[in-house]
KOLVEXTI-924651 format. One record per atom (N, C-alpha, C): y, x negated, z negated. Coordinates in steps of 0.05 Angstrom, whole numbers, plus 5000, padded with zeros to 4 digits. Layout:
BEGIN
YXZ ...
END
This chain:
BEGIN
497649835001 501149994997 502649825002 504149905021 506949715020 508749764996 510249584991 512749614971 514549724978 516249954964 517750104968 520949904967 521749854995 524749804996 525749964978 527749724969 530849914949 533249984967 533150204965 535550354980 537750114984 539050085008 541449975022 543650095017 545449884999 547449934994 550749815018 551850005024 553150045041 556249825034 555949625057 558049535058 561049575049 562349495026 565349585020 564849785011 563749925002 563150194975 563050084955 563850294930 564550224898 561850224896 559550264904 556850114887 557149814896 556849794933 556649494939 559349304917 561749364907 563749224889 561749184868 560949414856 559849364837 557149214826 555549294849 553549084850 554048724846 556348694872 556648444865 557848354851 560348474835 560748444806 558548414782 556248534785 553748494766 552948254772 552848094790 551847794798 553347624798 556947694793 558347504790 558647354762 559447124760 560046864740 560947014715 562947204728 565347354705 562847514684 561447684702 560247874693 558247644675 556247574678 554547444678 555147234644 557447164650 558746984621 558747134599 558847414602 559647624581 556947654561 557047704541 554647764521 552747934534 550047894521 548048144535 548548424525 549748594502 550548704493 553548824514 554848644517 557348734534 556248864563 554948654576 553748604607 552048904609 550049024583 548849224575 550349454581 552349494570 554149724567 555949764590 556749504607 558349554628 556149694648 554749524649 552649634671 551949964665 551350044639 551350314634 553250494650 555950374640 558350564646 559350614677 558650264685 559350294715 556850474731 555250364729 552550614745 551950844744 553251004716 553651184720 555351344735 558151174732 559951154748 559351194785 557950994795 557250944817 555051294823 554151304809 552051574809 553951804824 556851784817 558151994833 559751984855 561051794857 562651634869 561851384883 560051244877 559051044891 558650944924 558851234942 558651234970 561451174975 563851214961 566051184972 567350844972 568450804995 569650624997 572450534982 571650334972 572950134943 576450094951 576650104984 579250114984 580950324991 579050594989 580350774989 580150964963 580350754943 580650804908 582750814899 584450984888 587151044888 587851074854 589551024844 590451064810 589551354805 590451524827 590151814815 586451914817 585751784824 582651804827 581151734798 582451524796 581051364773 581951604743 585051684752 585351814728 583452074722 583152194758 582552474753 578752404741 578452144739 575352084726 575552144698 578451984691 578251854662 577852334651 579752444661 580252704647 578352784657 575752764677 574152964667 571652824639 572352614633 571752614601 572552544583 575252794588 577052774569 574452924535 573452994547 571553154515 571152854495 571152664520 569952364496 572052184505 574252174497 575752074502 575551754494 573951584483 572751334478 571651304498 569251384510 568851364536 570351374564 572551594556 573251564579 575551294587 576351254563 578251014563 577150704576 574050764566 571950514560 571950504598 571750764611 570550724646 573850594656 575050724649 578450584652 577650264655 578050204630 577449864615 575349694633 574049834643 571649654656 572449704680 573649904697 574049884727 577349654723 578249674712 580249524704 579849134702 577649114695 576248884695 575448734723 573148954734 572048944757 573948894774 576048994779 578348944799 579948714805 580448614775 581348404765 579748154773 577548204765 575748014783 574747934815 574948254824 575648244859 578148154869 580348184849 582548094865 582947714868 581147694837 580847384843 579047364865 577047444871 574647344890 575547394910 578447374917 579147594942 577047734954 576047944936 575648074952 576448344960 578048434940 580948634937 583748514932 585248714941 587948614947 589948684912 587648944909 590149064887 588849244872 588749274846 588249384825 588549674816 587349904822 588150204829 587250204788 586950174781 586450204747 588850104730 590249844745 592549764729 594550094720 595549994708 598150314692 597150574679 594850564673 592750794670 592850864643 594451014630 594851064597 591451094580 592151024559 589251164540 590151414533 588351564538 588251864525 586951834499 585951694488 584551694462 586451544441 588351754428 590951624413 590251504385 588051514371 585951564347 586551214347 587351174314 587050874310 584650804308 583050894314 579950694314 578150784295 577050634282 574750654270 576450684243 575550794219 578250854191 577650534177 579150484172 579350254145 578950224121 577350114109 576650184085 578650074073 579050294036 580850284020 579650064000 581650013977 579849783962 578050003937 578850253941 577450463923 574450543930 575350463962 572850613974 570150443983 571950093979 570149803962 568149843942 569749983919 569449993905 567550133896 568050463903 565850693912 562550503913 564150393940 561050273952 559450113935 560350003919 559749673901 558149773882 560050093872 558250223848 555650313849 555650453883 553250573886 550750423895 551050203899 549550013906 550449663891 547449653872 549449343854 548649163864 549648943855 547848593871 545048663861 543348493886 540848563890 539748673911 541048903929 540349103940 541449013968 541049113991 540548964020 543049104022 543949464013 547249474022 548249424007 549349213986 550949033969 551048823992 548148743989 548848484016 550348474037 550048684054 551448834077 554248774074 555148914055 557748974050 558948704041 558048524025 560348304015 559348074038 556948104057 557647954077 559748134105 560348234111 562348314135 565348394116 565548424085 567648454078 568748094066 567447994065 567247674066 567547504081 566547534108 566947434131 568247544154 568947794158 569447964177 567847894195 565147894197 563647804224 563148134232 562448204264 561748294278 559048434269 557748714269 554348734260 553548614278 554548614302 552848474323 551248154312 553848024305 552947814288 552847794265 552247934249 551947964224 549247924224 546648084243 544348144231 543847944248 544747764251 543747534259 543447264243 545947284225 545447044212 543447024179 543546794179 540546774161 541246414151 539146444126 539146084114 540145864126 539745964162 540045724172 543145734182 544745904174 547745924177 549245804150 547845664140 548245604111 548845354107 551445174102 551444944117 554444814087 554244664071 555244584050 557544714040 556545014033 558645214020 559345424039 558845354063 559245514086 557945664106 558445894114 556445954134 557945994170 557045834178 557245754206 555545864232 557145984247 555846124267 557446184301 556346184320 557646254343 556946564344 559146734351 559447004361 558047044386 556447304388 556247304412 558947394429 560047554419 561547714436 563447614446 564147594471 566847534485 566247434511 566947374534 567247264551 566247034561 566046854544 564346534536 564946544502 561746434505 561646374476 562846084472 562945944494 563545684487 567345684487 568645894497 571445974492 572346044461 570346144454 570646164418 569745964400 567645874415 565845674402 565945734374 563945544353 563045584332 566245624309 564445774286 565745874272 565045814242 567445704225 565745604202 567345694175 565445924161 567646024135 566245994118 568545924092 567545904065 565546174050 564546094035 562746334020 564646343995 565746563995 567646643971 565246713948 566946703923 564446803890 563947133901 564947323910 563947583909 560747553936 561347323957 558747313971 556847153958 558546953951 555646773939 554346893916 555147113899 553747223884 551247403890 552347523910 550547683929 548547613945 548047343955 546447133973 545447013946 545446933924 543746823905 541947003890 543047343891 540947483888 538647583908 538747383935 536647533952 532947433943 531647613952 529147593938 527347533955 527347523984 526247484007 525947184021 525047084038 525646894055 524546834088 526447144091 526247184118 528346984137 527846994165 530046854174 532646944178 532347254168 534947324164 536347464140 538647464141 539347614110 539047834096 539347954119 539148294119 536248324142 533848514119 531748624136 531848944122 530648974149 529849314147 527249364127 526749624118 525349674094 521949624102 521149504134 519049364138 518849044141 521348944130 521648704128 522448554156 523948754170 524348634198 527648614201 529048404213 531148394228 532248584236 534748704223 535648964239 537548904268 536549094286 538949094315 540249134305 543549014325 545349164321 545649404312 544149644326 545249924332 543850024304 541349924294 539849944276 541049944256 542249684256 543749604222 546749854225 547449924245 550050154246 548450314236 546650424249 545650674236 545250694196 544550534190 543450434169 545350484147 548050274160 549850354147 550850654148 551150814164 552251034170 550651134143 548151164140 546751294118 548151124094 547150864086 548350814054 551850914048 553350924072 555751084070 556551394061 554251434076 553851814070 552351814039 549951764035 550051784003 551251693988 553551483993 556051383969 557851613967 558051763987 560152013993 562651894008 561651654023 563651554038 563451594073 564351834080 562151994108 565151844136 567551704125 569651604135 569251374145 568051204123 566850964127 564850794151 565050694154 563350484173 563850244174 561850044180 560949804184 563649644198 564649784222 565849624239 569249574216 569649864204 571449944188 571849794165 569849524155 569249364147 570449174149 570249054182 571948864188 574448884188 575549124190 578349104193 580249134163 578249234142 578949144115 579648864118 577448724125 577548454116 580148264130 580148434158 582848314169 585248354153 585748594149 587748764128 588648614102 585948524086 586548424055 587448104069 586647934090 587447654090 590547664108 591747864117 593547904130 596347964107 595248194092 596748184068 597147994050 594947764049 594547544029 596747334047 597947364067 600247194084 598846954101 595847114114 593846924136 596446954167 595746764179 598346804193 596146884222 598146894242 596046934276 593846754274 594146544279 592646364285 589946254265 591146364237 589046344222 587146584219 587346834220 586247134231 585047034260 585646924283 585046904310 582246684302 582046514284 580246264279 577746414257 577846564246 576846694222 575246894240 576547064253 575247314265 574147284295 575146984309 574246944337 575147034357 577747144353 580047354372 580546994395 579947124415 581646884434 584546784444 586047104434 588747054426 588947234408 592547254414 593647374387 594647644388 593947814415 593848114407 592348224383 590448144379 590048294353 590148244336 590847974327 591247824306 594247994296 596147974320 598948064310 598948384304 596848574309 596548824297 597248844254 595248604250 594448554222 596148474212 597948274222 600248094210 603248284218 602948404240 605248544237 605548734217 603648964213 603049094189 603849044169 602048774154 602748674140 605348604134 607448424148 610648414142 611648684141 611948914165 612949124152 612449224120 609249194113 609049304082 611249154057 610348884075 613248694046 614848754058 616248764079 618548924078 620049204069 618449294072 617849594056 618149634028 616449444008 616149423989 619149253975 619849063991 622849003992 624649143982 624949274006 626649514009 627649663987 625149783976 624449923948 625449793926 624649583925 626049453899 628749363903 629649383927 632249423926 633149713917 632249853923 632850083901 632850183883 630550033879 630050053845 633149953830 633249723828 635349553835 637749743820 638449783851 641050043853 641350213837 639350363833 638750623819 639350523787 638150243780 637550113756 641050103748 642350013766 645749963763 647350233759 645950473777 647950693772 646950893753 645350743744 644550983711 645850833691 646950633689 648350533663 650950833653 651050903640 653451133625 655751063630 656951143645 659951233650 660651073629 660651173604 662851053576 661850783571 659650743586 659050433576 660150293602 660050323623 661450273644 664850243638 666050423627 668850433616 669950283601 668050273581 669550043551 669349843558 666549743576 666249513584 669249423590 670049543626 672549483638 674549523619 674549653602 677049703583 677949463568 674649293555 674949033545 676248853563 675548943592 676648603601 679348623605 680748933612 682748943616 684948913596 683748983579 685448823547 685248493546 683148403551 683348113545 685347973569 685448093592 687048003612 689748103607 690248333588 692548403582 694348183568 692948113549 693747973530 694247653543 693447603572 693947323576 696847393607 697047633612 698847723627 701447803627 701847853596 704247993589 705847783583 707447803590 709947553595 711547523563 711647313554 712347213530 714747183526 717047163518 719247133521 720746953495 721946793505 722446613475 724246723451 726446823463 728246953451 727947173439 725547413447 724447623436 722747693430 722347933416 719147973417 717648003450 714848093446 713748003471 714348243494 715348223513 716048353535 717948503531 719648533504 721848713506 724148543510 726748693504 729448553511 730548313502 731548123498 731947863492 734048023466 733747793437 735347993417 738547823423 740247983420 742647933429 743947783406 743747873380 744647813353 744647573356 
END
C-alpha cells in the first residue's frame, strides 16, 4: 500500500507563510512551550483562512478575526501577537514588505493574573506549614520569582554555594537570557531543609514524580482553592515577588537580572508602580504635617504672636533722652 502524500501547500498563502515560519531559525530558537502554543494558535487560524494569499491580508481582516474571539479576549489578543511576530520575521526574511498586525490594540483590558497580597501569602502559609509540598512551592516562587515552567525543573543539582542557579526555558533564546543565580533567603532555606525525599526535583506529585508545568498549575489552583484563595495563582506569586523587590528599591536592571527579562519594559511596570506609591506616601506625609500645623489652637497661635510682638515692641519704641519713652521732651 502506497503512503499517502501530505497535502500540497499553495505558494504565497497564509498557510505557506506559517509553515515557513515554523521552519525558521527565529521560531526554532524559542522554547518548546512557546513553539507548541504558537503552532496550536496559528494552525487553528490557518484552518479558517490558510488558503488566502498572505499579501492580501489587511489590518481590518486581523481585527475581524480578533473580534470573533472576543468572548476569550486573552486568546484573541494572543492571535494578534503571534501574527505580528510572524510578519516581523517575514519582513526580516524579505518575504513580506509590511505587517498587517501592527497598530491593533488589545481587547483584553484586565491587569492579568492577580498579585498576591501580604495577607494572602500569610493565609497560604497558615494553611500549609513547613514540610508540605504546597509550602515549598510557595516559598520557591515567592523568593525566587521563577516561572512555573522553570520551577518544576529545579532540584538539588541547582544548589551551589547557598544559591540556586538555572537557565530559564522561556525566551527567544536561552543564550540571550543566560544563567540566573539567585541567593537563598531565610524563608526558602527553612522550607528546603524540611524536604524529606531524594528526587531530582524539589517538587514532586503524590506519585513521587516531577510535576509538569500544567500539572503544577492545576495543583496550585487546588491548593489555593482549599486555602480559600480562589483569586490567587502560581503566576500571581511571581508578580508578588517582583512587587516586593521593586518596593524595596530594586532597580530596573536588577529586576531584569532576577526575573530573566531581556528588556526593561516589564521591569518598568513594577519600578514605576513602586515609585508612584512612594511619591503618594510622601504626599500624604506632607498632608499630615500640614493638618497638624493647622490644628494648633488659635489662642495659642495668637498668644505666641503677641509675645513676639511684645518683645519686638520693646526693641523698636524710640527712647528720647530728655523725656519718657515715646513722649514729648520735658521742657521744664
